[in-house]
N, C-alpha and C positions, 0 to 999 in steps of 0.2 A: 504494500500500500504506500502511495506517495507520502512522504514526510509532511507533517504540518510545519508551520513556521517555527513554533517552539521546539519541535523535535530537531529541526535543522540546526537551530542555534546551539542546542545542547550537543549535537553531533560534532560541532567544531571544538568542543572542550575535550579533546582526546589526547592532550599532551603533545600535540604537534610542535615542532621546533621552528617557530617563525621568529626571525630577528629583524629589528629595525632600530636604527640609531644606536647600535652596539649592544642592545639589550634583547633578551629573549622574552617574547610575549607570553604572559601567564594565561590569559583568557582572551582569545581573539574577539569574541562577540562584545567584550566589554572594553576593549582597548580603543582609545580615541583615534587611532590611525585606521581602524577597520570597522568600528561599531555601526556607523550609519549604512555603509555598503552591505554589511552582513544583515542588518535589519531590513534593508530593501530586498535582499535575496530571500529572507524569511517571508516577506510579503508576497513574493512570487509563489512560494510553496503554499501559503495560505489561500491564494486565489484558486488553487486546484480544489479546495474544499468548500469554497463559498459559492452559493447559488446566485447566479446573476445572468445578465444578458449574454455573456461570453462563455458560460459554463459548457454548453454543448460543443462549441468550437474548440475549446481548450482541452477538454478531458476525454479520456478513452479508457475502456476496461480491457486489460490484457487477457490473453488466453488463459491465464492462471487466476483470473478474477480480481486483479488488483487495479485500483484507480491509478491512472497514469496521465502524463502529458501526451497529447495526441502526436507530438513530434517523434515519439519513440515507436510508432507503429510502422512495421515493415510494409512498404507499399507494393501492392500487386496490380493497382489500376491507376489511371490518371487522377481519378477522384481522390484516391488515398494521398497522392502527392499534394494536391491542392488543399486538402484538409490539413495536411502537415504544415503547409505554408501559412494557412489561416490561423492555426494555433500559435505558430511562431510570431505572427503579426500582433496577436493579443498582448503577448509579453513585451514585444519590441515597443509598442506604443506606451507601455507603462514607464519605460526609461528613455523614450523619445529617440531610440536608436543609438544611445551613447554607451551601452554596455555590450561588448562583443562576445563575452564569454559567460553568458547565463547557461543554466543546465540544459536548455533545449539546443544549444549549439552542438554540444558533444553527443546529443542524441543521434546525430548523423554518423558518428563514429561507432556508437553502439549498434546502430542498424547494420553497418557493414560487417560487424561481428556475427549478428544473428542471421543475416541474409545468406551468408556463405561461410559457415563455420568450417566446411571441408577444406577451404583454402589453408587453414592453419594446422592441418594434419602434421604431426600426430597429437596436436593440442586442440583438436576441434571441439572436444567436450568442454574445454575451458572457455572457448569463444562463445559457445551456446549458453553456458551457465552465466557468464558475465553479462551477456545481452539481457537475459531474463532478469538478473538481479538489478541491473541498471534501469531497465524499463519498469519493473514492478515497484521499485522504491523511488524512482526519479532521482537516482543518485547523481551527484554533481561530479562529473568526470572532467579532468583536464588532460591535455597532452603536451608533451615536450619532446622535440626531436632535434633541435639545433645545438650544435656543439659550441663550446666557448670560443670566442673570437681571438684565439691565441695565434693561430697561423692557418688561414683558410686554404693555403696552397698544399697542405699536407693531408694525407689520408689518416683515418683514425689511429691505425696501428703505429704511425710515425709520431704520435703524441701520446704515448702510453700512460703518462702521468696526468692527463687532462680529461680525455673523453671517457664516457661511461663504458665499462667493460667488465667481463667476468674475471674475478681474481681468485675465486675458489669454488669448486663444485662439491656439493654434498649429496647424500642419498635423497634428502628431502627438498633439494633446491640448489640455489647458487647464490653467491655473494658478489655484489657489484660495487665498483668505486668509480668516481668521476663526477662530472657536472653536466647539466643540460639547461638550456634556456630557450625561449623566454616563457616563463610560466605565468602567462596572463591569467589572473584570478585564481592562481593555484592555491593561495592561502585560504580561499573560501571553499575549496573542493573537498570531496571525500576521498578521491583516489586520482592517480595520474597514469596515463598510458605513455610509456617511454618507447621511443623508436629512433630511427636514424633518418635525419633530413639533411642532406648535404649536396652541394653542386658536384661533388666527386663521389660516384657510386662506390659502395662497399665492394671490396675484392676478397678473394679467398684468404688473403693475409689479414683481413679484418674480422676473422671469425669470432674473436673475443668480443667484438663490438656489434656483431650481427644479431641483435636482440630486439624483440618486441615483448613487453611485459607490462603488467599493471601493478602499481604499488600504492598502498594506502598513504594518504598524506601524513598520517601520524606514525608511520613506520619508524622503528628505532634506527637511528643513524641518518635519517633523511633530514636535511636542514634547508630551510627556505630563507634566503637573504633578500629582503624586500628593497625595492627602490624607494626613493623619497615618496612619502604619502601626501597627496594633495588634500585628502580629507583631513589629515592631521594639521596641515598648514592653515586650513579654514576652520578648525574646530572652535576657535575663540571669536569667530566672525558670525554675523547674522547670515542666514540663508538668502537674505535680500542681496547680499554682496556676492556670494558664491553658491548659487542655487544648484549648479551641476557638480562642481568639484566636491562639495560637501556630502553628497550622497551617492554619486555614480562612479567613484574612483574604484575600479575593480582591481587595481594594483597589478604589479608585475614582479616576479621573483625569479632568482636563479636557484635551481635545485641542486644541492650538493649531496651526493651519495657517498656517505662516509661508512663504507662497509655495510651496506644494506642487504638484508637477506630477502631473497625472492623465492617463495615456494613454487614447486612445479605447477600447482593448480592456478597460479597467476601468470603463467608463461604462455605466450602465443607463438613466438618464433625464437628458436635457440640455436645459435652458431650456424645460421643458414643465410649467407650473404645474398644469394639470389632471391630468396623469399622476402628478406628484409627490404631489398631494393624495390620489389614489385608490390609490396603491401598496399601502398596508397593508390596507385593507378588500377591495379587488378581488382581490388576489392571495392572500387568506385567510392573510396573514402572522400576524395575531394568533392565529387558531385554531391554526395549526401551532406557533407559539412557546409558547403557553400550555398546550399539552398537557404539555410539560415542566414548566411552572410549576405545574400541578395535581398532577402526580406528585411533584415535589419537595416541594410544600407539604404534601401528605398524609403523605409520609414524615417530614417535620419534625414534624408534629402527632403522629405515632406516637411519636416520640422524646420530645416534651414530655409526652405522656400518661404514658409510662413514668417520666420524671423525677418527675412529680407523685405517682404511685403509690409510688415508692421513698421520696420525702420523707415522705409520710404514714405509710408503714410504719415508717421509722426514728424518726419522732417519736412513734410510738405513738398517732396520731390517726386512723388509717384506719377505725376503728369509729365515729367521731363523725359525726352526721348531716350537719352543715354541710360537713365535709370530703368525705364521700361524694357529696354533691350536686355539689360542684365537680369532683371526679374524674369523675363521670358525665357532666358537661357537656363536659369536654374529650374524653372518649371519643366522645361523640355527634358532636362537630365533626369528629373524625378520620374516623369512619365516613361522615359526610356528604360529605366531600371525596373519599374513596375512591369513593363512589357516583357523584359528578359525573364523575370520570375514567372510570369504567366506561361511563357513559352517553355521554360524549363519543366513545368508541370504538365503542360498539354501535349508536348512532343517528347515523351520520355524515352530513355534507352532501355533495352531489355537487360535484365540482370539475372543473376544465378537463381536457380530453384523457383522459377516462375515469378520472380520479383521484377520491379522496374525501378529505375533511378532517374533523377532529374537529367534532362538533356545535357550531354557534355558540350554541345555547341553553345548553348545559351550560358551554361555555368562558366565555361572557360572564357567566353567573351566578357561576361560580367566581371570575372576575376581579374582580367587584364585591364578593363576600362576604369573600374572604381579607383585604383590608385592614381590614375591620371586625372580623373574628374574632381576628386575631393579637393586637392590644392587649388584648382581653378575656382571652385565654388567659394572656398574660403577667401580667395582674392576678390571675387565679385562682391562679397559682403563687405569687405574692407573698403573697396572703392566707393560703394554707395554710402557707407557709414562715415568714412573719412575721419575728420577730427572729432566727430561726435563721440568716438570711443575714448578719447582723451579727456574731453570736457565732461567729466563725471566726478561727483564728490568722492572723497576718500572712503566713505563708508556710511552705513545706515545712521551712525551717530550724528552725522552732519544734518540729516533731516530731522533728527530729534532735538536738535539744538534750538532753543527759543531765539537765540541771537541770530543764527544763520538762516533759519527757515524762511523768513520773509524774502530774503535775497534769492534763495534757492527757488522759491515759488515763482518769483518774477523772471529769473534769467534762465532757468532750466526747463521751463515748460515747452511743450511741443505743439504741433498742429492738432487741435482737438483733444488734447490730453494735458492733464496737470503735470507738475514737475515730478511728483512721486511716481506716477504711472510711467512717465517717460524714462526716468532713471532706472526704474525696475526692469523695463524691457531691455535697455541698453546694457545693463550689467549682466543680464542673462545672455545676451548676444556675445558680450566680451568673454564671458566664461566659456562659451561654446567655441570661440575661435582664437582668443588672444591670451588667456591665462596659461600657466604651465599645463593645466588640464587640457585646455583647448589646443595647445601645440602638440601635446602627446596624442590627441585624437587624430591629427593629421598624420603623424608618424605611424600610428597604428594602421590607419586606412591605407597608407602607402605600402606597408611591409608585412602585415599579418598573414596574408595569403601566400607569401613566398617572395623570393628575389624579384625585384621589379622587372629585370630583363627576362628572367625565366618565365614569368607568368604571361608575358607577351609571346615569347618563343614557343611556349607550349601549344598555342593555337596553330602555329605552323606545323609542329610535330604531329598534332592530331590530324590536321588536314592531309599530311603525307600518308597517314595510316588508315584514314577512313574513306579515302577516295575523293575528298573535297578538292585537293590540290589539282588532281587531274581534271576535275569538273571545271575549275576556274580556268585552267589553261585551255581546255576543250571549248569552252564558251567563246574565248577569243578566236580559236581556230575556226569556229563556225562563221565568224565575220570574215576572216582571211580567205576562207574557201569560197566566198561569194563573188570574188572578182580576181582578175589577173591582168597581165599586160594588155590583153586584147579586149577587156571590158568585163561586163557582168557575166558570171558563170551560172547563176541561178536566179 
């Protein structure tokens, strides 16, 4: 049965070793660097148990009779995919698209385990059992595959003291040592799927590193070193000043494996370089994960388009041609990504065992375009807002000052809105694009789906292998065949 919010918060008090500012966190749900984000995650879990207008779209009963999030349902029809996307959209609207790693994101990874457990032979029973456990309880799964940025020119075995590898094998499992990144939202999760994601494929010499396994976040020896917390930086401020940073900072962490024991029952791939390399593409992991990425990104663009409209309205510039051009462009991008999500569901790829997966053409196009589009949209908002982002009081205290408030009311008001309403909107917009939280949002959108060059080149690779490249060239040949030196041939 899906956890309740209270059960989720209690599950985070498992002795996990999370470090921030040189100290180990004693209780993550109560720590000022994490409490509001953890509370928001708890609210997502509670929404599964609350009757409301979105209950039917959001929830699903598994084959084992457990209440679950619909995103965990293995799709066998187009309708199943669309229902999965609709459920993801409910949660995405709750955080306005700013949290990329809520539990429904990794449901795509869980689905890849359940749809084709045979791929993980001789550990197929582990894959099937983990899918059922993740789906039945809506467990929060993270994944980490990137090696530390020590020397990207070398293969894993050439950095034996850095990358995650087997250091000892036992009858009941094996012990690993090394590090992985970037663990977005890892501190809030129940478990982590560890794999290898590198521009240099694993070779036979990398057998100690050729692993795919699941490890509980509270496992002995696992340490999570957090980046600076934007929530902590905003803890003494009013949400009026930092409405996004203060509650939607999902955090990122480096995972240190200090002799962590992995039992065989949590193993999916062991010392098999070929299978470790093929895991993501063959099991359609990217397609299943990025359906959530597309839904969330489209939701976020809807929000940013609304921000831009409101800014232009309050500035009195909504009628200017240049502003209208920029607003129209953002609206167009939002509609384009909504269309890619629809196409991903309505034109699915066949999957193993009678399943279907979101269209690889739509998903990989979305994956390549989003990193290029987001910086442009951020720039368009900055161009329309201009100096208005700088002409803001230092904090909510200024508006509460009897001495300053008359001047603020006079000089900070906007078109059809009083000073308080205008400042509230612009601080929201600045938190979205200009604060440390806002800057991290752009970095995330640029890189979370993979290397910026590789995500574009993958579309060429797919076209070479699915026949599209020949079709593109053949289409041009149709034109060339229509004429020659002597005139029209057809």
